[in-house]
N, C-alpha and C positions, 0 to 999 in steps of 0.2 A: 269365499271358500271357508273362511272362519267366521261362523255367525256370531260367536261370543268374543267380546273384546279380551276376556280373561285368557283366551287361548293364544294370543299374540305373544304372550310371555314364554309359552312352550312351543313356539313355532319350530324351533331347530329339532328337537326330539321328534315332533310329529312328522316333520319332513323326512327324517332319517327313517322313521318306522314306515312311512308310506312308500319310500323308495325301495326299502328292503322287501317289503310285501309285494311291490310291483316286480322286482327282479325275480323273486322266488316264484311267482306266478308265471312269469314268462319262461323261466327255466323248466318248470314243471310241464308247461304246455308244450315246449319244444322236445322234451324228453318223451312226452306221451305220443306226439306225432312220429318221433323216430321209432318208438316201439310199435306203433301201429303199422307203419309202412316198411318195417324191416323185412 
């Protein structure tokens, strides 16, 4: 998942960023579905 060995040093911030992006995308998707089928 991390092709560059250099990225292992910044694994923690990268995982936080990825998790926050995933949560935001899921929330936006749910909100969009609720808006569509309201």
